[in-house]
C-alpha positions in Angstrom: -29.8 137.8 33.2 -31.9 140.2 31.5 -30.2 142.7 29.1 -31.9 145.0 27.3 -30.0 145.1 24.4 -29.3 141.4 24.2 -30.9 139.1 21.5 -29.4 136.2 22.8 -28.3 135.3 26.3 -27.0 132.2 27.4 -25.6 131.5 31.1 -23.8 128.1 32.2 -24.5 126.7 29.1 -23.3 123.0 28.9 -23.9 120.0 26.4 -22.5 116.5 27.1 -22.8 113.3 25.2 -22.3 110.5 27.7 -19.0 111.2 29.0 -17.9 113.7 26.6 -18.6 117.3 27.4 -19.0 119.2 24.7 -19.4 122.3 25.7 -18.8 123.2 29.4 -19.8 126.4 31.1 -20.3 129.0 28.3 -21.8 132.2 29.3 -22.1 135.2 26.8 -24.2 138.0 25.2 -25.2 138.8 21.7 -26.7 142.3 21.2 -29.2 143.7 19.1 -27.7 144.6 15.5 -24.1 143.1 16.1 -22.1 140.4 14.4 -21.1 138.4 16.9 -18.8 135.6 16.3 -17.4 132.1 17.8 -13.9 131.0 16.9 -12.0 127.6 18.1 -10.6 124.7 16.4 -12.3 121.6 15.7 -14.0 119.8 18.5 -13.7 123.2 20.3 -17.6 123.3 20.8 -18.7 125.9 18.4 -21.5 124.2 16.5 -22.7 122.3 19.7 -23.2 125.7 21.0 -25.6 127.3 18.4 -27.2 124.0 17.8 -28.5 124.2 21.5 -29.5 128.2 20.4 -31.7 127.1 17.3 -33.1 124.4 18.9 -31.3 121.5 17.0 -29.8 119.8 20.5 -31.2 120.0 23.6 -29.1 121.7 26.4 -27.7 119.4 29.1 -27.8 122.3 31.7 -28.0 126.0 31.6 -30.0 128.7 30.8 -30.8 130.2 27.1 -33.0 133.2 26.4 -33.5 134.6 22.8 -35.4 137.9 22.2 -35.7 138.0 25.9 -37.9 135.2 26.1 -36.8 131.7 27.8 -36.4 129.2 25.2 -37.8 126.1 26.6 -40.9 128.0 27.2 -41.1 129.7 23.8 -39.4 127.2 21.4 -42.0 128.0 18.4 -42.2 131.6 18.6 -38.4 131.6 19.0 -37.7 129.5 15.8 -39.7 131.3 13.8 -37.5 134.8 14.4 -34.4 132.7 13.2 -32.7 132.3 10.1 -30.2 129.1 10.0 -27.5 128.6 7.6 -26.0 125.0 8.6 -22.5 124.2 7.4 -24.0 121.6 4.7 -25.6 122.4 1.7 -28.4 120.7 2.1 -30.6 122.2 -0.5 -33.2 119.8 -2.5 -31.3 118.4 -5.7 -34.2 117.7 -7.6 -36.1 121.4 -7.0 -35.4 124.5 -9.1 -33.5 127.5 -7.2 -36.7 129.4 -6.7 -38.9 126.0 -5.9 -36.0 125.5 -3.1 -36.8 129.0 -1.6 -40.8 128.5 -2.1 -40.7 125.0 -0.3 -38.9 126.0 2.8 -41.3 129.1 3.0 -43.9 126.8 3.9 -42.4 125.8 6.9 -43.1 129.2 8.0 -46.9 129.3 6.8 -45.8 132.2 4.2 -48.3 132.5 1.8 -47.1 131.6 -1.9 -47.6 135.1 -3.4 -45.5 136.4 -0.4 -43.1 133.6 -0.4 -42.7 134.0 -4.6 -42.1 138.0 -3.7 -39.4 137.1 -1.0 -37.4 134.8 -2.9 -37.5 137.1 -6.1 -36.1 139.7 -4.0 -33.5 137.7 -2.1 -32.0 136.0 -5.1 -31.4 139.3 -6.7 -29.8 140.6 -3.4 -27.4 137.4 -3.6 -26.8 137.8 -7.3 -28.7 134.8 -8.2 -31.8 135.8 -10.3 -30.3 134.7 -13.1 -30.2 131.0 -12.0 -33.5 130.9 -10.6 -34.7 128.0 -12.8 -31.4 126.2 -12.6 -31.7 123.0 -10.4 -29.8 123.4 -7.3 -27.5 120.8 -7.8 -26.1 122.5 -11.0 -24.8 125.4 -8.9 -21.3 125.9 -8.0 -19.9 126.0 -4.5 -20.2 129.6 -3.9 -24.0 129.8 -5.5 -24.8 126.8 -3.0 -23.8 128.5 -0.1 -25.3 132.3 -0.9 -28.8 130.0 -1.7 -28.4 128.6 1.4 -28.1 132.0 2.9 -30.7 133.3 0.9 -33.3 130.3 2.3 -32.4 131.2 6.1 -33.7 134.7 5.1 -37.1 133.9 3.6 -39.0 134.0 6.8 -37.1 137.6 7.5 -35.5 136.6 10.7 -34.4 138.7 13.7 -31.3 136.6 14.0 -29.3 135.2 11.2 -27.4 132.3 12.4 -24.3 131.2 10.1 -22.2 127.7 10.7 -18.9 128.5 9.0 -20.8 129.5 5.9 -17.4 130.3 3.7 -15.8 126.8 4.4 -14.6 125.6 0.9 -15.5 129.0 -1.1 -12.5 130.3 -3.3 -11.5 133.9 -2.7 -14.2 135.8 -5.0 -17.2 134.0 -3.6 -16.0 134.3 0.0 -15.8 138.1 -0.6 -19.4 138.2 -2.2 -20.7 136.3 0.7 -19.2 138.9 3.1 -20.5 141.8 0.8 -23.8 140.7 1.3 -23.7 139.8 5.6 -22.2 143.3 5.8 -25.0 144.9 4.1 -27.4 142.9 6.4 -25.7 143.7 9.3 -26.0 147.5 8.1 -29.5 147.0 7.9 -29.8 146.1 11.9 -30.0 142.1 11.6 -28.3 140.5 14.3 -25.6 137.7 13.1 -24.3 134.8 15.3 -21.3 133.2 13.4 -18.8 130.3 13.2 -15.7 130.3 11.2 -12.5 129.5 11.0 -11.1 132.0 9.0 -9.8 134.8 11.3 -10.0 137.4 8.4 -13.5 136.5 8.3 -14.2 137.0 11.7 -11.9 140.4 11.8 -13.9 142.0 9.1 -17.5 140.6 9.8 -17.4 140.4 13.5 -18.4 143.3 16.5 -17.1 141.1 19.2 -16.4 137.6 19.2 -15.4 134.5 21.8 -12.8 131.8 21.3 -13.6 128.6 22.7 -11.4 125.3 22.9 -12.3 122.3 24.9 -15.9 123.3 25.4 -15.0 126.4 27.3 -14.4 130.2 26.5 -10.8 131.5 26.4 -11.2 135.3 25.9 -14.0 137.6 24.6 -14.0 140.9 23.1 -13.4 143.0 20.0 -11.1 141.7 17.6 -8.8 144.7 17.5 -8.9 144.6 21.8 -8.0 140.6 21.7 -5.1 141.4 19.2 -3.9 144.3 21.4 -4.1 142.4 24.7 -2.8 139.0 23.5 -0.4 139.9 20.6 0.8 143.3 21.0 1.1 145.6 18.1 3.5 144.0 15.7 4.8 140.4 15.5 9.0 139.9 14.6 9.3 136.2 13.1 12.9 134.9 12.8 13.7 131.4 11.1 16.0 129.2 12.5 17.0 131.6 15.2 20.2 131.4 17.3 20.6 130.6 20.9 21.8 134.2 21.9 18.4 135.8 20.4 16.9 133.1 22.7 18.8 134.5 25.5 18.4 138.0 24.6 14.8 137.6 24.5 14.4 135.7 27.7 16.5 138.7 29.2 14.5 141.4 28.1 11.5 139.2 29.5 9.7 139.6 25.6 6.7 138.1 25.3 7.7 135.1 22.9 6.9 131.4 21.4 9.7 129.3 20.7 8.9 126.8 17.9 12.1 125.8 17.5 12.9 126.3 13.7 11.0 129.8 14.5 10.8 132.4 17.3 7.7 134.5 17.4 8.2 137.9 19.2 5.1 140.1 20.2 6.2 143.6 20.3 4.2 147.1 21.1 4.3 149.8 18.7 7.4 152.1 18.8 9.4 149.4 20.6 12.0 149.9 18.4 12.9 146.5 18.8 13.1 145.1 14.9 16.2 147.0 13.9 18.2 146.1 17.2 16.8 142.3 16.5 17.5 142.3 12.7 21.0 144.0 12.9 22.7 142.0 15.9 20.7 138.6 15.5 19.6 138.2 12.0 21.3 137.2 9.1 18.4 136.5 6.9 14.8 135.4 7.7 13.6 137.9 9.7 10.5 139.7 9.2 8.3 142.1 11.3 4.4 142.6 10.6 1.1 143.6 11.8 -0.3 141.4 14.8 -3.6 139.6 14.1 -6.2 137.8 15.2 -5.0 134.5 13.9 -1.9 135.3 16.0 -4.1 135.4 18.6 -6.1 132.3 18.0 -2.5 130.5 17.6 -1.3 131.6 20.7 -4.3 130.8 22.8 -5.4 127.5 21.0 -2.0 126.0 20.0 -0.3 125.2 16.7 -1.0 121.6 16.6 -2.9 119.4 14.4 -6.2 118.8 15.2 -8.6 115.8 14.0 
């Protein structure tokens, strides 16, 4: 299990809450300097997995190594080198932006002059220096998320763990966060990320896993997963005719029949779109590039989750 370039190594990780198994035999590695993503629908086990990695929740069984150290034997040393951005904006509402960073730095025994210097640099990096004296409760949602990320960086971590960092943000705020994370990764910071946004995972993640019901379904680079599971292009047909269904089955094309909509997975250069559109589609027939979202929906299903 000792991989020289791995910053996180997880083997047969399991987390049970009574009879409920939230994480079931999960194994993966996060390499030094990469952004590694964990994707999955609600209840897939994403948050339970990362909470074990940063020590918030003990594992039921399995092996975890972070920075090459056994987690149970070196928990304090490991936590000192990790920055965590949780889903909740759990800033102290009564403190200013600067005070939130200064107080949090005390948990790492960072001297006050050093803490203030780092806080000033982080607020500038996150484009929040103009709000340094504002109360945290007065920040917008996007500013709060950037603030929580800044707080997670105050100890200059070697690993940044982000649990759905842009959920609920408007497009402008999401892109601001993405740009900052890309800059951090370019400087060599290792990032472990959970997200519901497929465009976020495609843009930020070097590699990722998709989980469902506590288990890993697939892992690899975003591009490789799209190529393997969705092909190069997608043909979508609204209200497909039965003769198109017969054609798809006869040609043994990869497809999903959703009743009112038929999704056909094709490879580049198949030349099927013109044949299908000319012969079987009067309207409601489109072709587009396959995406990570197609892979996600194909593997985890399209039904609503609680």
